[in-house]
N, C-alpha and C positions, 0 to 999 in steps of 0.2 A: 333434052328438050328445052331446058332452061337456057342453055347457051345460045339457042336460036331465037329466043324470045326477047322482045324489047323491054317489056315490063313483066314482073313476076309478083303475084299476089302474096302478101304476108299478113294473113288475117290474124287477129288476136285470138288467143286460145284461153285455156284454163290455167296455163302455167304463167308465172311471172316472166320467166326467161324462156325463149324458144330459139332453137338453132335455125329456124326458117330464115330469118333476116341475114344471118351470117352466111348461110348456104347460098342465098341469092346474091349477096355481095361477091362471094368467091367466083360465081359464074359470070359476073359482069353484067347481069340483068338489073335494070333499075327497079328497086323495091317499091311496091305499092303497099303502104302501111294502112291496113283497114282496121281502124279502131277509133274509139272516142277518147280514150284516156291512156294511150300507150306512151310510155317513157322510153325513147330509143336509147340504145347503148351509147355511152359517151356523149349524150346530148348536151352536156355542159361544156364540151370542147368542139364537137363537130356540128356543122350547120347542115342538118339533115334535109332541109328544104332545098339545098343546092344539088342533092344527088338522089332524092327520092320523091315520091308522091304520097301525100297524106289524104286519106279519104275517110270520112266519118261513116259509121255503120248505116246511118239514114240515107247516105248517098250511094249505097250499093246499087240501087236500080239505075243510077246515072253513070255507072262506072265506065261503060263503053264510051259514052259521050265525053266524059272527063278525059279519058286517055287519048281519044281521037283528037281532042282539041289541043293537045300538046304538039307544037310545031316540031318539025324535024330538027331545026337548029337548036331549039331548047332541049330536046331529047338528047342530042349529041353532046351538048354542054353538060347535062346531068350525067351521062355515061362517062365522059372524060373525068369529071369530078369523082365519080364512083371508083374509077380505076385508081385515082390518086389517094383515096382514103382506104382502099382495100388493105394496104400494108398495116393499118391500125388494128385489123382483125386477124392478122396472121400470127401463129404461134411459132416461135423459133427456139431452138435449143443449141447453144445458149441464146438468151434474149437479144434481139437487135433493137437498136434505137427506134422508138416510136411504134413498136409492135404491140400486140395485145397485152403482154406483160406490163409494159411501161404505161399503157393507157389505163389499165386497171389501177396501178399504183397512183397515177395522177388523179384519177377519179376519187380514190379513197382520200388522197391528200386534200382535194377540193372540198369534199364533203366534211372532212374534219375541220378545215378552215371555216367553212360556212356554219358548221355547228357552233364553233367558238364565237363567231360574230353574232349568231342568233342568241346564244346563251348570254353574251355580254349585253345585248340589247334588252333581254328580259330582266337581267339583274339591274339595269339602269332605270327601269320603270318602276 
């Protein structure tokens, strides 16, 4: 059913990490992130606005209007970008360049780098 859908809902849940988003990406369905404070995977590297729709919890009553207002050309651009980023969520053994293994390592490296910069700023004050 998701493969036939243009948009797939990814509501926030009680878990910090949910497989919903990755499952939706695998199917090629444009994710609709329903949350007020969701931090998307690899958001420090990927431009989620280019291949997903973000909707706040308060806008759930307007969800149909929001999705219907997305033009066909804009939707097709988002879906094309989604297909391009899908490789970053795939697991390969052995790891391939830019797959989820490398994305996780890159995210850890960026967080470590940012923590160092942040710690350096705190020490300077």
